[in-house]
Residue frames relative to the residue before (quaternion, step in Angstrom):
aa qw qx qy qz dx dy dz
M 1.0000 0.0000 0.0000 0.0000 0.00 0.00 0.00
D 0.2990 -0.7939 0.5074 0.1511 3.57 -0.72 1.07
H 0.8119 0.0212 0.0091 0.5833 3.61 0.94 -0.80
P 0.1266 0.8410 -0.5199 0.0802 3.61 0.69 1.00
T 0.3234 -0.6674 0.6266 0.2394 3.50 -1.29 0.47
P 0.6683 -0.4580 0.3606 0.4622 3.63 -1.17 0.16
S 0.6273 0.5337 -0.3378 0.4556 3.59 1.06 -0.68
D 0.6243 0.5319 -0.3374 0.4620 3.58 1.06 -0.73
L 0.6485 0.5124 -0.3165 0.4656 3.58 0.95 -0.87
H 0.6321 0.5387 -0.3205 0.4556 3.54 0.96 -0.91
A 0.6827 0.4909 -0.2884 0.4580 3.58 0.86 -0.95
A 0.6588 0.5138 -0.3151 0.4502 3.60 0.95 -0.85
L 0.6738 0.4789 -0.3039 0.4736 3.57 0.93 -0.84
R 0.6276 0.5249 -0.3292 0.4713 3.59 1.08 -0.68
L 0.7343 0.4417 -0.2340 0.4593 3.56 0.89 -0.98
D 0.8328 0.2577 -0.0828 0.4829 3.56 0.72 -1.12
G 0.4383 -0.6961 0.4651 0.3273 3.59 1.12 -0.53
F 0.7860 0.1331 -0.1105 0.5935 3.58 1.26 0.07
A 0.0494 -0.7709 0.6329 0.0520 3.54 -1.33 0.31
F 0.2150 -0.7248 0.6399 0.1379 3.55 -1.11 0.82
V 0.1054 -0.7975 0.5938 0.0154 3.56 -0.80 1.06
T 0.4063 -0.7266 0.4991 0.2405 3.58 -0.72 1.05
A 0.6918 -0.5060 0.3304 0.3951 3.54 -1.26 0.52
D 0.6723 0.4999 -0.3122 0.4479 3.59 0.81 -0.94
A 0.6674 0.4946 -0.3023 0.4675 3.55 0.97 -0.86
M 0.6633 0.5098 -0.3162 0.4473 3.56 0.95 -0.83
R 0.5979 0.5476 -0.3625 0.4596 3.59 1.06 -0.68
G 0.6630 0.5056 -0.3013 0.4627 3.55 1.00 -0.83
L 0.6694 0.5035 -0.3016 0.4554 3.58 0.94 -0.87
L 0.6984 0.4423 -0.2649 0.4964 3.56 1.08 -0.72
D 0.2950 -0.7366 0.5284 0.3020 3.56 1.25 -0.50
A 0.2156 -0.8539 0.4607 0.1100 3.53 0.48 1.32
A 0.5756 0.6001 -0.3835 0.4019 3.60 1.12 -0.49
T 0.6450 0.5208 -0.3236 0.4561 3.60 1.22 -0.43
L 0.6218 0.5609 -0.3358 0.4312 3.60 1.24 -0.26
A 0.0315 -0.8778 0.4778 0.0135 3.53 0.81 1.07
D 0.7533 0.3762 -0.2127 0.4957 3.59 1.05 -0.65
W 0.2449 0.8224 -0.4960 0.1327 3.62 1.20 0.31
P 0.6477 0.5076 -0.3649 0.4356 3.70 0.77 -0.75
V 0.6675 0.4741 -0.2995 0.4898 3.60 0.97 -0.80
F 0.6091 0.5568 -0.3307 0.4577 3.57 1.05 -0.83
A 0.7058 0.4551 -0.2698 0.4710 3.60 0.75 -1.02
A 0.6565 0.5212 -0.3131 0.4464 3.59 1.00 -0.79
S 0.5640 0.6220 -0.3930 0.3749 3.61 1.14 -0.45
W 0.5416 0.6069 -0.4049 0.4176 3.60 1.22 -0.28
N 0.5892 0.5677 -0.3702 0.4400 3.61 1.23 -0.26
A 0.7350 0.3896 -0.2150 0.5116 3.58 1.27 -0.22
L 0.3275 0.7462 -0.5159 0.2641 3.60 1.04 0.70
G 0.4504 -0.6817 0.5080 0.2725 3.54 -1.24 0.50
D 0.6140 -0.5420 0.4200 0.3909 3.56 -1.25 0.35
D 0.3609 -0.6636 0.6075 0.2456 3.55 -1.20 0.65
R 0.1843 -0.8389 0.5017 0.1028 3.59 0.11 1.27
Y 0.5801 0.5793 -0.3866 0.4224 3.60 1.14 -0.47
L 0.6865 0.4557 -0.2828 0.4910 3.57 0.96 -0.83
A 0.6068 0.5701 -0.3557 0.4246 3.58 1.04 -0.74
E 0.6061 0.5680 -0.3499 0.4330 3.58 1.11 -0.64
R 0.7135 0.4050 -0.2411 0.5184 3.58 1.24 -0.39
G 0.6198 -0.6024 0.3257 0.3833 3.55 1.22 0.50
R 0.6149 0.5004 -0.3582 0.4932 3.57 1.22 0.46
H 0.2166 -0.8045 0.5438 0.1008 3.57 -1.19 0.41
R 0.2351 0.7135 -0.6481 0.1246 3.51 -1.13 0.84
R 0.3298 -0.7136 0.5814 0.2098 3.54 -1.33 0.31
R 0.0710 0.8202 -0.5628 0.0738 3.58 -1.05 0.65
R 0.0986 -0.7121 0.6825 0.1321 3.49 -1.49 0.21
H 0.1906 -0.7999 0.5679 0.0370 3.56 -1.18 0.60
A 0.0633 0.7762 -0.6267 0.0262 3.56 -1.17 0.62
V 0.2621 -0.7428 0.5966 0.1537 3.55 -1.24 0.52
F 0.0700 -0.7719 0.6318 0.0093 3.54 -1.05 0.93
A 0.2012 -0.7411 0.6182 0.1676 3.54 -1.33 0.15
A 0.0883 -0.7623 0.6387 0.0568 3.55 -1.17 0.67
D 0.1936 -0.7960 0.5645 0.1017 3.57 -0.80 0.98
A 0.7654 -0.4101 0.2517 0.4273 3.53 -1.33 0.05
T 0.6345 0.5276 -0.3430 0.4488 3.59 1.15 -0.40
G 0.5573 -0.6230 0.3822 0.3940 3.57 1.27 -0.20
T 0.4751 0.6691 -0.4491 0.3533 3.59 1.23 -0.10
I 0.1390 -0.7710 0.6180 0.0664 3.57 -0.95 0.94
R 0.0338 0.8097 -0.5823 0.0651 3.57 -0.71 1.04
R 0.4701 -0.6560 0.5097 0.2981 3.54 -1.14 0.66
E 0.3085 -0.7365 0.5787 0.1655 3.53 -1.09 0.85
P 0.6484 -0.4866 0.3815 0.4440 3.61 -1.20 0.25
D 0.6089 -0.5537 0.4138 0.3892 3.58 -1.14 0.59
Q 0.0782 0.7882 -0.6007 0.1089 3.53 -0.97 0.93
P 0.6063 -0.5945 0.3738 0.3731 3.59 -1.15 0.40
H 0.4111 -0.6344 0.5874 0.2890 3.49 -1.38 0.30
Y 0.0146 -0.8142 0.5793 -0.0362 3.57 -0.82 1.01
Q 0.0280 0.7475 -0.6634 0.0166 3.54 -1.09 0.87
S 0.4573 -0.6633 0.5094 0.3024 3.56 -1.04 0.70
L 0.6499 -0.5194 0.3864 0.3982 3.56 -1.26 0.37
S 0.6026 0.5731 -0.3692 0.4149 3.60 1.11 -0.54
Y 0.7209 0.3836 -0.2460 0.5222 3.60 1.20 -0.45
N 0.7962 0.1105 -0.0479 0.5929 3.59 1.09 -0.60
A 0.1887 -0.8242 0.5274 0.0831 3.55 0.03 1.32
L 0.6372 0.5472 -0.3278 0.4326 3.60 1.18 -0.50
Q 0.8407 0.0745 0.0158 0.5361 3.58 0.86 -0.94
G 0.4230 0.7253 -0.4556 0.2958 3.58 1.18 0.32
G 0.7218 0.4831 -0.3158 0.3819 3.51 -1.35 0.17
I 0.7248 0.3368 -0.2373 0.5523 3.59 1.27 0.11
E 0.4564 -0.6320 0.5394 0.3184 3.54 -1.25 0.43
R 0.1186 -0.8061 0.5785 0.0375 3.57 -0.70 1.09
W 0.1703 -0.7860 0.5911 0.0625 3.54 -0.69 1.15
F 0.0663 -0.7951 0.6028 0.0075 3.56 -0.81 1.04
E 0.6251 -0.4972 0.4163 0.4344 3.54 -1.23 0.30
P 0.4634 -0.7148 0.4469 0.2732 3.60 -0.86 0.91
V 0.5934 -0.5156 0.4757 0.3947 3.51 -1.29 0.42
E 0.5163 -0.6662 0.4401 0.3097 3.56 -0.86 0.96
P 0.5980 -0.6118 0.3720 0.3602 3.63 -0.93 0.83
A 0.6531 0.5197 -0.3323 0.4393 3.61 0.91 -0.81
I 0.6572 0.4844 -0.3025 0.4919 3.58 1.11 -0.63
A 0.6618 0.5145 -0.3048 0.4521 3.57 0.92 -0.92
D 0.7468 0.3914 -0.2077 0.4960 3.58 1.03 -0.78
G 0.5251 0.6923 -0.3790 0.3183 3.58 1.28 -0.15
A 0.6950 -0.5045 0.3374 0.3856 3.52 -1.33 0.36
S 0.6636 0.5335 -0.3271 0.4098 3.61 0.88 -0.87
L 0.7029 0.4331 -0.2870 0.4858 3.58 0.74 -0.96
G 0.6203 0.5500 -0.3508 0.4356 3.60 0.98 -0.72
R 0.6756 0.4814 -0.2976 0.4725 3.57 0.95 -0.84
I 0.6355 0.5273 -0.3309 0.4567 3.60 0.99 -0.80
L 0.6726 0.4848 -0.3041 0.4691 3.59 0.91 -0.86
A 0.6422 0.5110 -0.3316 0.4654 3.60 0.99 -0.73
F 0.6113 0.5415 -0.3399 0.4665 3.58 1.05 -0.77
C 0.6687 0.4907 -0.2989 0.4719 3.58 0.87 -0.95
R 0.6416 0.5316 -0.3326 0.4417 3.59 0.87 -0.91
D 0.6722 0.5002 -0.3073 0.4511 3.58 0.86 -0.91
R 0.6751 0.4900 -0.3022 0.4613 3.57 0.92 -0.89
F 0.7423 0.4292 -0.2377 0.4564 3.58 0.80 -1.00
D 0.5537 0.5693 -0.3905 0.4657 3.59 1.17 -0.45
A 0.6668 0.5120 -0.3023 0.4493 3.57 0.93 -0.89
L 0.6796 0.4818 -0.2858 0.4736 3.58 1.09 -0.69
A 0.7986 0.1582 -0.0626 0.5774 3.59 1.11 -0.64
P 0.0543 -0.8579 0.5104 0.0250 3.61 0.55 1.13
Q 0.5969 0.5855 -0.3651 0.4094 3.59 1.20 -0.33
V 0.5762 0.5934 -0.3826 0.4117 3.60 1.21 -0.35
R 0.2616 -0.7892 0.5421 0.1219 3.57 -0.80 1.06
Q 0.8013 0.0337 -0.0174 0.5971 3.58 1.14 -0.49
W 0.2403 -0.7721 0.5787 0.1058 3.52 -1.05 0.89
R 0.2371 -0.6713 0.6748 0.1941 3.51 -1.28 0.59
I 0.1100 -0.8065 0.5809 0.0009 3.56 -0.66 1.17
E 0.0708 -0.7742 0.6269 0.0509 3.56 -0.92 0.90
V 0.1790 -0.7740 0.6047 0.0563 3.53 -0.98 0.99
H 0.0425 -0.7980 0.6007 -0.0239 3.56 -0.81 1.07
Q 0.1553 -0.7298 0.6586 0.0972 3.54 -0.92 0.97
F 0.0433 -0.8146 0.5780 -0.0234 3.58 -0.68 1.12
R 0.0131 -0.7343 0.6766 0.0536 3.53 -1.17 0.69
I 0.1306 -0.7615 0.6326 0.0543 3.55 -0.80 1.10
E 0.1687 -0.7934 0.5807 0.0691 3.56 -0.74 1.07
A 0.1505 -0.7752 0.6093 0.0716 3.55 -1.05 0.84
R 0.1116 -0.7848 0.6082 0.0405 3.54 -1.07 0.82
A 0.6797 -0.4881 0.3513 0.4200 3.53 -1.25 0.31
D 0.7563 0.3826 -0.2032 0.4902 3.58 1.04 -0.76
A 0.7968 0.1770 -0.0966 0.5696 3.61 1.24 -0.06
A 0.3526 -0.7249 0.5546 0.2064 3.58 -0.66 1.12
G 0.4273 -0.6744 0.5343 0.2777 3.56 -1.18 0.55
E 0.2403 -0.7830 0.5629 0.1109 3.58 -1.03 0.82
P 0.2698 -0.7866 0.5323 0.1586 3.60 -0.22 1.19
T 0.7794 0.1189 -0.0807 0.6098 3.60 1.10 -0.66
P 0.1381 -0.8401 0.5196 0.0725 3.60 0.28 1.22
E 0.6271 0.5312 -0.3429 0.4549 3.58 1.22 -0.36
G 0.5324 -0.6396 0.3971 0.3870 3.58 1.29 -0.03
V 0.7365 -0.3223 0.2931 0.5174 3.57 -1.23 -0.44
H 0.1179 0.8243 -0.5230 0.1820 3.56 -0.60 1.14
R 0.3027 -0.6439 0.6381 0.2943 3.48 -1.46 -0.14
D 0.4895 -0.6936 0.4517 0.2743 3.57 -1.18 0.51
G 0.4713 -0.6862 0.4425 0.3335 3.60 1.21 -0.26
V 0.5811 0.5392 -0.3761 0.4797 3.57 1.18 0.66
D 0.6149 -0.5295 0.4035 0.4228 3.59 -1.18 -0.44
Y 0.8117 -0.0329 0.0691 0.5790 3.58 0.79 -1.04
V 0.1659 -0.7864 0.5932 0.0471 3.53 -1.20 0.69
L 0.1039 -0.7247 0.6745 0.0947 3.52 -1.24 0.69
V 0.0622 -0.7485 0.6589 0.0418 3.55 -1.03 0.88
L 0.0343 -0.8137 0.5785 -0.0463 3.57 -0.57 1.20
L 0.3400 -0.7396 0.5414 0.2104 3.57 -0.73 1.04
I 0.2319 -0.7695 0.5845 0.1116 3.55 -0.92 0.98
D 0.7923 -0.1566 0.1525 0.5697 3.60 0.88 -0.90
R 0.0593 -0.7315 0.6755 0.0709 3.52 -1.31 0.59
E 0.0223 -0.8078 0.5879 -0.0366 3.55 -0.67 1.12
N 0.8511 -0.0799 0.0244 0.5182 3.57 -0.65 1.21
I 0.4790 0.6816 -0.4074 0.3742 3.57 1.08 0.79
E 0.0979 -0.7424 0.6583 0.0766 3.53 -1.22 0.71
R 0.7828 0.2998 -0.2736 0.4716 3.53 -1.34 0.55
G 0.4451 0.6757 -0.5081 0.2952 3.59 -1.12 -0.56
T 0.2375 0.7855 -0.5288 0.2166 3.56 0.86 0.99
T 0.3157 -0.7310 0.5765 0.1836 3.56 -0.88 0.98
T 0.0922 -0.7819 0.6152 0.0396 3.57 -0.92 0.94
I 0.2130 -0.7645 0.6018 0.0896 3.53 -1.08 0.87
H 0.0737 -0.8265 0.5576 -0.0231 3.56 -0.83 1.03
A 0.4666 -0.6226 0.5529 0.2981 3.51 -1.28 0.56
P 0.6793 -0.4913 0.3380 0.4276 3.63 -1.17 0.30
D 0.6711 0.4844 -0.3119 0.4666 3.62 1.12 -0.52
G 0.6224 -0.5778 0.3283 0.4136 3.60 1.29 0.10
S 0.5289 0.6344 -0.4248 0.3706 3.60 1.16 -0.29
E 0.4516 -0.7023 0.4825 0.2648 3.56 -1.01 0.83
L 0.2483 -0.7871 0.5547 0.1059 3.54 -0.91 1.02
G 0.7912 -0.1631 0.1280 0.5754 3.57 1.15 -0.50
Q 0.0642 -0.7769 0.6221 0.0728 3.53 -1.33 0.21
F 0.0720 0.7658 -0.6344 0.0763 3.53 -1.21 0.64
T 0.3239 -0.7344 0.5623 0.1992 3.55 -1.28 0.32
L 0.3231 -0.6996 0.6034 0.2052 3.55 -0.88 0.97
A 0.0024 -0.8668 0.4927 -0.0770 3.55 -0.10 1.33
R 0.7773 0.2464 -0.1354 0.5629 3.61 1.13 -0.57
A 0.6124 -0.5359 0.4231 0.3986 3.56 -1.14 0.59
F 0.7808 0.2546 -0.2800 0.4972 3.55 -0.92 1.12
D 0.4346 0.6238 -0.5086 0.4041 3.65 1.15 0.00
A 0.0188 -0.8362 0.5452 -0.0565 3.59 -0.84 0.93
A 0.1550 -0.7365 0.6470 0.1222 3.50 -1.36 0.42
L 0.1210 -0.7519 0.6434 0.0770 3.55 -1.09 0.82
L 0.0920 -0.8279 0.5527 -0.0253 3.56 -0.84 1.05
D 0.2887 -0.6694 0.6524 0.2072 3.51 -1.25 0.67
D 0.3027 -0.8210 0.4569 0.1598 3.56 -0.14 1.32
H 0.5880 0.5618 -0.3815 0.4395 3.61 1.17 -0.28
R 0.7700 0.4190 -0.1839 0.4447 3.55 1.06 -0.77
V 0.8158 0.1853 -0.0828 0.5415 3.60 1.03 -0.64
F 0.3300 -0.6743 0.6246 0.2151 3.49 -1.38 0.48
H 0.0862 -0.8012 0.5893 0.0576 3.58 -1.18 0.45
G 0.0055 0.7707 -0.6372 0.0024 3.53 -1.29 0.48
V 0.2331 -0.7494 0.6016 0.1487 3.56 -1.29 0.26
T 0.4357 -0.7028 0.4937 0.2692 3.58 -0.83 0.95
P 0.6333 -0.5471 0.3781 0.3958 3.63 -1.13 0.56
V 0.3053 -0.7332 0.5816 0.1760 3.53 -1.25 0.62
V 0.1366 -0.7777 0.6117 0.0488 3.53 -1.17 0.75
P 0.5390 -0.6295 0.4347 0.3525 3.62 -1.09 0.51
K 0.4840 -0.6290 0.5175 0.3198 3.57 -1.08 0.70
D 0.7642 0.1667 -0.0763 0.6184 3.55 0.96 -0.95
P 0.3547 -0.7835 0.4661 0.2076 3.61 -0.25 1.21
A 0.6473 0.5354 -0.3240 0.4351 3.59 1.18 -0.44
Q 0.7104 0.4366 -0.2448 0.4948 3.60 1.26 -0.27
A 0.5988 -0.5541 0.4337 0.3826 3.56 -1.23 0.47
A 0.0688 -0.8008 0.5950 -0.0044 3.57 -1.07 0.76
H 0.1323 0.7977 -0.5814 0.0908 3.57 -0.92 0.86
R 0.2127 -0.7222 0.6450 0.1309 3.51 -1.40 0.41
D 0.1093 -0.8139 0.5705 0.0119 3.58 -0.58 1.20
V 0.0646 0.7913 -0.6057 0.0523 3.58 -0.85 0.96
L 0.2824 -0.6771 0.6470 0.2080 3.48 -1.39 0.42
V 0.0720 -0.7735 0.6290 0.0291 3.56 -0.88 0.99
V 0.0572 -0.7841 0.6179 -0.0093 3.55 -0.83 1.08
T 0.0708 -0.8021 0.5924 0.0257 3.58 -0.78 1.00
F 0.1695 -0.7609 0.6212 0.0802 3.54 -1.16 0.80
K 0.0424 0.7808 -0.6201 0.0626 3.56 -0.90 0.99
A 0.5182 -0.6349 0.4702 0.3277 3.55 -0.95 0.88
A 0.3365 -0.7582 0.5274 0.1837 3.57 -0.78 1.05
């Protein structure tokens, strides 16, 4: 979507179960002038911790995690640090265990950029599910690194659902990266669409009940240089 209104997003998610929003459009929807700490927010991806659970399976990525709650009044508050859990039916690679990750840094969790992103999601998802009185929100900072000898896997579990209600995937940065195409699938496996998050603020919104998603591996453009793909993933689930 190049110039969507909130109503356009609502209609696309209702009709298709997903929407791709270009960087320019997403800046407008977020009102980029409100993201006063964006440089610090984006730079925080340089300080993510290792995902030791994935490393045990011979793969590598960095991440931080936080849990928030939003109630019917619209108040968004951070919850105590807690593990991330997915059942094996949603994540055959790493499901069935409680995974503890380094928490999102307080300055980032309390900052203007993340606050605005969470409020944007709350407004969109409240409109889609007005019956929900309280949301459990999980925030994931991901860095996927690619090397000459090993492609990076943004979705090592393959095409999947997250086991929530709604998902936002927001690109923060791509450095020396090729590929990384997001594919959207119906429950029967048929492909519904594909796009590449290529510029900071490119975004995808997903109805996790209706569609599956995956991302193809990323490789470095210049094998001699460091390469990474940074994304923010925000999930909303009725509490």
